C-alpha positions in Angstrom: 56.6 6.6 1.3 56.6 7.6 -2.5 59.5 7.1 -4.7 59.8 9.9 -7.6 58.6 8.7 -10.7 56.2 6.2 -9.3 52.6 6.2 -10.8 49.7 6.6 -8.6 46.2 7.4 -8.4 45.2 10.9 -7.8 40.9 11.5 -7.6 41.4 8.7 -9.9 43.5 10.2 -12.5 46.7 8.6 -13.2 49.7 11.0 -11.8 53.2 10.8 -11.2 55.7 11.5 -8.6 57.7 14.2 -8.9 59.3 14.9 -5.8 58.6 15.6 -1.9 58.1 19.1 -0.5 58.2 17.8 3.5 55.6 15.6 4.4 54.0 16.7 0.9 54.1 14.9 -1.7 54.9 16.1 -5.4 52.8 14.7 -8.5 51.8 15.9 -12.2 48.8 15.0 -13.9 47.4 15.7 -17.2 44.4 18.6 -16.9 43.8 18.2 -20.7 45.0 15.5 -23.0 45.1 17.4 -26.5 43.0 18.3 -29.6 42.9 16.8 -32.8 43.6 19.9 -34.6 47.1 19.8 -32.6 47.0 21.6 -29.1 49.3 20.1 -26.8 48.2 18.3 -23.6 48.3 20.1 -20.9 49.2 18.8 -17.0 49.2 20.0 -13.9 51.3 20.1 -11.0 50.3 19.9 -6.8 51.2 19.0 -3.2 49.3 16.7 -1.6 49.1 14.7 1.6 50.0 11.0 1.2 46.7 9.6 1.9 45.0 11.3 -0.9 47.1 9.1 -3.6 46.9 5.9 -4.1 50.5 3.7 -5.3 49.7 2.2 -8.7 53.7 1.1 -9.8 56.4 1.6 -7.4 58.8 1.3 -9.8 60.1 4.5 -11.5 58.2 5.1 -15.0 59.8 6.5 -17.6 56.8 9.4 -18.1 53.6 10.4 -17.6 52.4 10.8 -21.1 54.4 7.3 -21.8 52.2 5.4 -19.4 48.7 7.5 -20.3 49.7 6.7 -24.3 50.3 2.9 -23.9 48.0 0.3 -25.5 48.7 -3.7 -26.1 45.8 -5.7 -28.2 46.6 -8.7 -26.6 46.0 -7.9 -22.9 42.7 -8.8 -22.9 43.0 -12.2 -23.7 45.7 -12.5 -21.1 43.0 -11.1 -18.4 41.1 -13.6 -19.7 43.7 -16.4 -19.4 44.5 -14.9 -15.7 40.6 -14.9 -14.2 40.1 -18.6 -15.8 43.2 -19.7 -13.6 41.7 -17.6 -10.7 38.3 -19.1 -10.9 39.5 -22.8 -11.4 40.5 -23.2 -7.5 36.8 -23.4 -5.8 38.8 -21.3 -2.1 40.2 -18.6 -3.5 37.4 -18.2 -7.0 35.7 -15.4 -5.6 38.1 -13.6 -3.3 39.7 -10.4 -3.5 43.3 -9.9 -5.2 45.5 -7.0 -5.1 46.4 -5.4 -8.1 50.0 -6.2 -8.2 49.3 -10.2 -7.3 47.0 -9.9 -10.4 49.5 -8.2 -12.8 52.1 -11.1 -11.9 49.2 -13.5 -13.2 48.4 -11.7 -16.2 52.1 -11.0 -17.1 55.3 -12.1 -15.3 56.9 -9.0 -16.2 55.5 -5.5 -16.6 56.6 -2.5 -16.9 55.2 0.8 -15.0 54.0 2.3 -18.1 51.9 -0.4 -18.6 50.0 -0.3 -15.3 47.4 2.3 -16.1 46.5 0.5 -19.1 46.3 -2.8 -17.1 44.3 -1.3 -14.6 41.8 0.3 -16.7 41.3 -2.8 -19.1 40.6 -4.9 -16.0 38.0 -1.7 -14.8 36.6 -1.6 -18.2 35.9 -5.3 -18.6 33.2 -7.9 -17.5 35.4 -10.4 -15.4 36.8 -8.0 -12.4 35.8 -5.6 -10.5 37.5 -3.1 -8.4 36.9 -3.1 -5.0 35.6 0.3 -3.8 35.9 0.0 -0.2 39.8 -1.2 -0.3 40.1 1.7 -2.8 38.4 4.3 -0.5 41.1 2.8 2.3 44.0 3.1 -0.2 44.3 -0.4 -1.4 43.9 -2.1 -5.2 42.4 -4.7 -5.0 40.0 -6.7 -8.0 37.5 -9.5 -7.3 36.8 -12.4 -10.0 33.0 -12.0 -11.0 31.0 -15.3 -10.9 29.5 -16.1 -14.0 26.2 -15.3 -12.8 27.3 -11.9 -12.4 29.0 -11.5 -15.8 25.8 -12.9 -17.5 23.7 -10.1 -15.5 26.0 -7.6 -17.0 26.0 -8.8 -20.3 22.0 -9.2 -19.9 21.7 -5.5 -19.2 24.1 -4.0 -21.5 21.9 -5.9 -24.0 18.8 -4.5 -22.6 20.4 -1.1 -22.9 21.4 -1.2 -26.4 18.0 -2.8 -27.3 15.6 -0.5 -25.1 12.8 0.4 -27.3 13.4 -3.0 -29.3 12.4 -4.6 -25.8 10.1 -2.8 -25.0 7.9 -2.8 -28.0 7.5 -6.7 -27.7 6.7 -6.8 -24.2 3.7 -4.2 -24.8 2.8 -6.8 -28.0 2.5 -9.5 -25.3 0.6 -7.1 -22.9 -1.4 -6.1 -25.3 -2.3 -10.4 -26.2 -1.9 -10.4 -22.7 0.7 -12.7 -22.7 3.5 -12.3 -20.9 6.7 -14.0 -20.2 7.0 -14.4 -16.5 8.2 -13.7 -14.3 10.6 -11.8 -16.4 7.9 -9.1 -17.8 6.7 -8.8 -14.5 9.9 -5.9 -13.9 7.5 -4.3 -16.4 4.6 -3.9 -14.2 5.7 -2.0 -11.6 3.8 1.6 -12.8 0.7 -0.6 -13.2 0.8 -1.6 -9.8 1.2 1.5 -8.8 -2.0 2.5 -10.6 -3.8 -0.4 -8.9 -2.7 0.8 -5.6 -3.6 4.4 -6.0 0.1 5.4 -5.6 -0.1 7.1 -9.1 -2.6 8.3 -11.2 -0.7 7.3 -14.8 1.4 4.7 -16.4 2.3 4.9 -19.8 2.7 1.0 -20.4 -1.4 1.4 -19.8 -1.4 4.3 -22.1 0.5 2.2 -24.7 -1.5 -1.4 -24.2 -4.8 1.2 -25.1 -6.1 0.3 -21.4 -7.5 3.2 -19.7 -5.7 4.5 -16.4 -7.7 4.1 -13.8 -7.2 2.1 -10.1 -10.3 -0.5 -11.5 -8.4 -1.3 -15.2 -5.1 -1.7 -13.8 -6.2 -4.3 -11.3 -7.7 -6.1 -14.3 -4.7 -5.6 -16.4 -2.5 -7.4 -13.4 -5.2 -10.0 -13.0 -5.2 -10.6 -17.3 -1.5 -11.2 -16.7 -0.8 -12.7 -14.0 1.0 -10.6 -12.0 -1.7 -11.0 -9.3 -3.6 -13.7 -8.1 -7.4 -13.1 -7.5 -6.6 -13.0 -4.1 -4.8 -10.3 -4.0 -6.8 -7.5 -1.2 -5.2 -3.5 -2.5 -7.8 -1.8 -0.5 -5.7 -1.0 2.6 -2.7 0.4 0.2 -5.2 1.9 -1.3 -6.1 3.8 1.7 -2.7 5.1 2.9 -2.6 2.4 5.0 0.3 0.4 6.1 -0.2 -3.4 6.1 2.3 -3.8 9.3 1.6 -3.5 12.2 3.3 -1.0 15.0 7.0 -2.5 15.3 8.5 -0.3 17.8 7.3 -2.3 21.2 6.0 -1.0 24.4 8.5 -1.4 27.6 7.6 -2.8 30.6 4.6 -1.0 32.6 6.6 1.8 35.1 6.2 1.1 38.7 3.5 3.1 40.4 1.1 2.9 43.4 -1.5 1.1 42.5 -5.0 0.7 43.9 -5.0 -3.3 44.4 -8.8 -4.2 43.6 -10.5 -7.6 45.6 -12.3 -10.3 43.7 -11.9 -11.3 40.1 -13.2 -9.8 37.2 -13.8 -11.0 33.9 -12.5 -9.8 30.3 -15.4 -11.5 28.2 -15.0 -11.6 24.4 -15.1 -13.7 21.5 -13.2 -17.2 21.6 -10.7 -15.7 18.9 -9.4 -12.9 20.6 -5.9 -12.4 20.9 -6.3 -8.6 22.8 -8.4 -8.3 25.7 -8.5 -5.0 27.0 -11.6 -4.5 29.2 -13.1 -6.4 32.5 -15.8 -6.1 34.4 -17.2 -6.9 37.9 -19.6 -6.0 40.8 -18.4 -5.7 44.2 -22.8 -5.0 45.8 -21.6 -1.6 45.6 -19.9 -0.6 42.5 -19.7 -1.4 39.2 -16.4 -1.5 38.1 -14.6 -1.5 34.8 -11.6 -2.1 34.4 -9.2 -1.3 30.9 -5.9 -1.9 29.8 -3.4 0.8 30.6 -0.6 1.0 27.7 -0.9 4.7 28.4 1.1 3.9 31.6 3.4 3.7 29.1 2.8 5.3 25.7 3.7 9.5 26.3 2.1 12.2 24.4 3.6 13.0 21.2 6.1 9.9 21.7 7.7 7.9 18.6 4.8 4.7 19.5 2.4 7.7 20.1 2.6 9.4 16.6 2.4 5.7 15.0 -0.6 5.4 17.0 -2.3 8.3 15.7 -1.4 7.7 12.2 -2.6 4.3 12.3 -6.0 5.5 13.8 -7.3 1.9 14.6 -6.0 -1.4 14.8 -7.1 -2.4 10.9 -9.3 -5.6 11.0 -9.6 -7.7 7.4 -10.1 -11.6 6.8 -6.5 -12.0 6.3 -5.6 -10.7 9.7 -5.0 -7.9 12.2 -2.9 -4.8 11.6 -2.2 -3.3 15.0 -2.2 0.1 16.2 0.6 -1.3 19.0 2.9 -3.6 18.7 1.6 -7.1 18.8 3.9 -7.7 21.6 2.5 -5.4 23.7 -0.6 -7.5 24.7 1.6 -10.0 27.6 2.0 -6.8 29.5 -1.1 -4.7 28.8 -3.9 -6.7 27.5 -5.9 -7.9 30.3 -6.0 -11.6 31.4 -3.0 -12.7 29.6 -1.7 -12.9 32.7 -4.1 -12.9 35.8 -2.7 -9.9 37.6 -3.1 -7.5 35.5 -2.5 -3.6 35.7 -5.3 -1.7 34.5 -7.3 1.9 34.7 -10.1 1.2 36.2 -13.9 3.0 36.3 -15.7 2.8 39.6 -19.5 3.5 39.0 -21.8 4.2 41.6 -25.2 3.7 40.0 -28.3 5.6 40.4 -31.6 3.4 41.0 -32.7 4.2 37.5 -29.1 3.0 36.6 -28.0 6.7 35.7 -24.4 7.4 36.3 -24.4 8.6 40.1 -20.6 8.7 40.3 -17.8 7.8 38.6 -14.1 7.4 40.2 -10.6 6.7 38.0 -7.7 4.9 39.6 -4.8 3.1 38.7 -5.1 -0.3 40.1 -3.9 -4.2 39.9 -7.1 -6.4 38.8 -7.0 -10.1 39.1 -8.8 -11.0 35.4 -10.3 -14.4 34.4 -11.4 -14.7 30.2 -14.4 -16.3 29.4 -16.0 -16.3 26.0 -19.5 -15.1 25.7 -21.0 -18.5 25.0 -19.7 -18.9 28.5 -20.4 -16.5 30.2 -23.9 -16.4 29.3 -24.2 -20.0 30.2 -23.2 -18.3 33.4 -25.3 -15.3 33.6 -27.2 -16.7 36.9 -23.8 -16.9 38.6 -23.5 -14.8 41.8 -20.6 -13.2 40.1 -22.1 -12.4 36.7 -25.7 -12.2 37.5 -25.8 -8.6 38.6 -24.0 -7.5 35.3 -26.6 -8.8 33.3 -29.3 -7.1 35.6 -27.0 -3.6 35.5 -27.0 -4.7 31.9 -31.3 -4.6 31.7 -31.6 -1.4 33.4 -29.3 0.4 31.4 -30.6 -0.7 28.2 -33.9 0.4 29.3 -32.4 3.5 30.6 -31.3 4.2 26.8 -34.1 3.4 25.0 -36.4 5.8 27.2 -33.9 8.6 26.3 -34.8 7.6 22.5 -32.0 5.2 21.9 -31.8 3.6 18.2 -31.4 -0.3 18.4 -30.4 -1.2 14.8 -29.8 -5.0 14.7 -28.8 -6.5 11.2 -27.3 -9.7 9.8 -23.4 -10.1 11.1 -21.2 -12.1 9.8 -17.5 -14.4 11.2 -15.0 -14.6 7.8 -11.7 -16.1 7.9 -9.4 -16.1 5.1 -6.6 -19.0 5.6 -3.1 -17.5 5.5 -1.6 -19.9 3.3 -4.5 -21.2 0.9 -5.9 -18.2 0.6 -9.8 -19.9 1.5 -12.4 -18.1 2.5 -14.4 -19.4 5.5 -18.1 -17.6 6.5 -20.0 -17.9 8.8 -22.8 -16.2 11.0 -21.8 -14.6 14.3 -23.2 -16.2 16.5 -25.0 -13.4 19.4 -25.1 -14.2 23.3 -27.4 -12.8 25.8 -23.5 -11.5 27.6 -22.4 -9.5 24.2 -24.9 -7.1 25.2 -24.2 -7.4 28.7 -20.6 -6.0 27.8 -21.8 -3.5 25.8 -23.5 -1.9 28.2 -20.2 -1.9 30.7 -18.8 -0.2 27.8 -21.3 2.2 27.3 -21.2 3.1 31.4 -18.0 3.6 31.3 -17.9 5.7 28.0 -20.7 7.8 30.0 -19.2 7.9 33.7 -15.4 8.7 31.8 -17.2 11.7 30.0 -18.6 13.4 33.1 -15.4 12.5 35.3 -14.0 14.5 32.5 -16.7 17.2 32.3 -16.2 17.5 36.3 -12.7 18.1 36.5 -12.6 20.2 33.7 -10.2 17.9 30.9 -9.5 18.5 27.4 -11.5 15.2 26.5 -12.6 13.7 23.1 -16.4 13.3 23.7 -18.4 11.2 20.9 -21.5 12.6 19.9 -24.0 12.3 17.1 -26.9 14.2 15.8 -30.5 13.2 16.7 -31.9 10.8 13.6 -35.2 11.8 11.6 -36.9 8.5 12.5 -40.1 7.6 10.6 -42.9 7.8 12.8 -44.0 4.7 11.3 -41.9 1.7 10.5 -42.0 -2.3 8.9 -40.6 -4.9 11.0 -38.1 -7.4 10.2 -35.0 -6.2 8.2 -36.7 -3.7 5.8 -37.4 -1.5 9.2 -33.7 -2.2 10.6 -32.1 -1.1 7.5 -34.6 2.3 7.4 -33.5 2.9 10.9 -29.8 2.6 9.4 -30.8 5.1 7.1 -31.9 7.6 9.3 -28.9 7.6 11.3 -26.2 10.9 11.4 -22.7 10.0 11.3 -21.1 10.2 14.8 -18.5 12.9 15.7 -15.4 13.4 17.9 -14.6 16.9 19.4 -13.7 18.1 22.9 -17.3 19.1 22.9 -19.5 17.4 24.9 -23.1 16.6 23.5 -25.8 14.0 22.9 -25.5 10.7 21.3 -28.9 10.4 20.3 -28.5 7.0 18.9 -27.1 6.0 22.0 -29.5 7.7 23.9 -26.3 9.3 26.4 -26.2 12.8 27.3 -22.6 12.8 27.2 -20.0 10.2 26.2 -16.6 9.1 25.4 -14.8 6.0 24.3 -12.3 5.4 26.4 -12.6 0.7 26.7 -10.2 0.1 23.6 -6.8 2.1 24.2 -4.8 -0.8 22.7 -6.7 -0.6 19.0 -8.1 2.8 19.0 -6.7 6.4 19.5 -9.2 8.6 20.2 -9.3 6.1 23.5 -5.3 5.3 24.2 -5.4 9.5 24.3 -8.2 9.6 26.4 -6.1 7.8 29.0 -3.3 10.1 28.8 -5.2 12.9 29.7 -6.9 11.0 32.8 -3.5 9.7 33.8 -2.1 13.1 33.5 -4.8 14.4 35.5 -4.6 11.9 38.1 -0.9 11.8 38.5 -1.1 16.0 38.5 1.2 16.3 35.0 0.6 18.9 32.5 -2.7 18.3 30.5 -3.0 18.3 26.5 -5.0 22.0 25.9 -7.6 21.8 24.3 -6.3 23.1 20.7 -3.3 20.3 20.7 -6.2 17.9 22.2 -8.2 18.6 19.0 -5.4 18.5 16.2 -4.7 14.8 17.8 -8.0 13.8 17.9 -9.0 14.9 13.8 -5.4 13.3 12.7 -6.4 9.8 15.0 -9.8 10.0 13.5 -9.4 10.8 9.8 -7.3 7.9 10.1 -9.7 6.0 11.5 -11.9 6.7 8.8 -9.6 5.2 6.2 -9.4 1.9 8.1 -13.1 1.8 8.1 -13.2 2.2 4.3 -10.2 -0.1 3.8 -11.9 -2.7 6.2 -15.2 -2.5 4.1 -14.2 -3.0 0.8 -11.5 -5.3 1.8 -14.6 -7.1 3.5 -16.1 -6.8 0.0 -13.4 -8.2 -1.6 -13.0 -11.1 -0.1 -16.8 -12.1 0.0 -16.7 -11.8 -3.6 -13.3 -14.6 -3.4 -15.6 -16.6 -0.9 -18.3 -16.7 -3.9 -15.5 -17.5 -6.6 -14.6 -19.9 -4.5 -17.8 -21.9 -4.0 -19.5 -21.6 -7.6 -22.3 -23.9 -6.2 -23.6 -21.1 -3.4 -26.9 -20.6 -2.9 -28.7 -18.6 -0.8 -31.7 -16.8 0.6 -32.3 -13.0 -0.4 -34.6 -10.4 1.5 -36.0 -7.2 0.3 -35.4 -4.1 2.3 -35.9 -1.3 0.1 -36.4 -0.1 -3.4 -35.0 2.3 -5.8 -34.8 2.9 -9.7 -36.6 0.1 -10.8 -35.1 -2.6 -8.3 -35.3 -4.2 -5.4 -32.4 -4.0 -2.9 -32.0 -7.2 -1.4 -29.7 -8.5 1.8 -28.1 -11.8 1.7 -28.2 -12.4 6.1 -25.5 -15.2 5.5 -23.3 -13.2 3.7 -24.3 -9.6 5.5 -24.2 -8.4 1.8 -26.1 -6.5 0.0 -27.5 -6.2 -3.5 -29.7 -5.2 -6.6 -32.0 -7.1 -8.5 -33.5 -5.1 -11.4 -37.1 -5.7 -12.6 -38.5 -6.6 -8.9 -39.3 -3.1 -7.8 -43.0 -4.5 -7.2 -41.6 -7.1 -4.5 -42.8 -6.6 -1.4 -40.7 -5.6 1.9 -39.4 -9.0 3.5 -40.4 -11.0 0.8 -37.7 -13.5 0.3 -35.6 -15.4 -2.7 -33.4 -17.7 -3.3 -30.5 -16.3 -5.6 -27.4 -17.3 -6.8 -24.2 -15.3 -8.0 -23.0 -14.4 -11.3 -20.9 -11.8 -13.5 -18.5 -11.5 -10.2 -16.3 -8.8 -11.1 -13.5 -8.6 -8.4 -12.0 -5.3 -10.3 -14.6 -3.3 -9.6 -16.5 -5.3 -6.5 -19.7 -5.8 -8.5 -21.6 -9.0 -8.6 -25.1 -9.6 -10.5 -26.8 -12.2 -8.8 -30.3 -14.1 -10.4 -33.2 -15.6 -8.8 -33.3 -19.6 -9.3 
């Protein structure tokens, strides 16, 4: 209960209790403090609920005016003494203390009219902070600040008072590329935003006389030590997250599945951690088993939307950014557990290896994992030999249909997450690589035919016929020329010829853990098998387009990231020398391919160099920010 003439806080104003009116409390507070011209203060009277006011002093005050006008020059030193007394005890140094208790420490005897002045002095000072959370609960408590907190506030106040002086000194240091780190790093945020393509303008760069481009911002960050040369800005520049999907997939649903006898083989690189396909031949049918995350990921669910926005798993030399969460592999990848759930494509082949029939089944499969090397060594085994023979026939069939086969150097690159040391080696291709590729093409062809036969809106992949040269040179130069003849692939809901592969109709369905177009294809197939509503054509096209746009951004970010780390590799290995092969000529330069780096470069003045001629080169003038690197002939 509030006594008459008690001082209270009302919406952070000082008020005095003037009486009671039923369950309401009558208060008076000042609305206007008067003016220098002699205008008198004005007051307002209100009736409020008990919970709307907070008790400041229970003892009756002589008047509201006296409490508002009270001052005392000695109070600051007394608060200082109280603060030192409180922090001298480590057990209570930063413990909250009630206002009434704190007043008793500050002064042994306090009149009610002094409380408002002490309250304000505590709030405005540096030594204590008002506990706003407890204030909302109707209690006035103060917490002693630590020395570090006080110094931080003083520094902030100083910076506010000397803002322009501090800024000018920073710009001077920036122009000289002599920042005081880490303190000056806080002023470089907008420069980082330009370097990461989050904004186009930077006042700091303008004042420092630096052109406002991502490349110049990147260079400035390197020169000032804000960024290390290993900093890879490209995924962020393309609007991509560097975090894998966070929402985990639950356990696969219990549903009727066909138990496929025997074993299927998940064949992949030795460093693969997300196997999503397995193959087998039972004497009659080719089986291509694919991971089945669509059994859990429903169309337009939160997981589906994240996957659509990512488009694909982003593979970078420094690691993978997953389209689906890292936690899904235990239950959904094939071969992590020997007994795996799959969406399986059972394919019956004609004598010429074309697809006669394809059935899609929900299955349980027994899976064994092999590396490409292991599978190649076992290619004559009863289990694998038929698969290699099917692959051979399929290559022959596709070649007869005009498939364009391009073989350019590939590398395997890895970045140590701690040291940032780059390792580059040739990507060794085994015969099993080609075999698995053909199995995936047959699955994609079979799935496309199945969707066409059952009028399922589906993501088809097509490619226009290339304008191939009548005669072509051999070697790398010839392969490069073929590559330049190829058109971009197209993803849509209308089936069409994929001329690059030599297939009349084709769809990608073999990587639903890492490609959104494959995931949505699985969603459609599963909906058809279960008799559920299919995604309509317009919605399918919209989602395919969104996923494909994200995939394009990921491919660009991956390509620029790979170049970034190749240049880091050259900086880390200054003595590097390598063979460069002439693959084309342009504008008085020879365009060269360095097979050991899978990297193209130009040599001015070598326009007469014969195609496929080899030179030994070394790198000079490496610029990380523009991704330019000059090479000279040794």
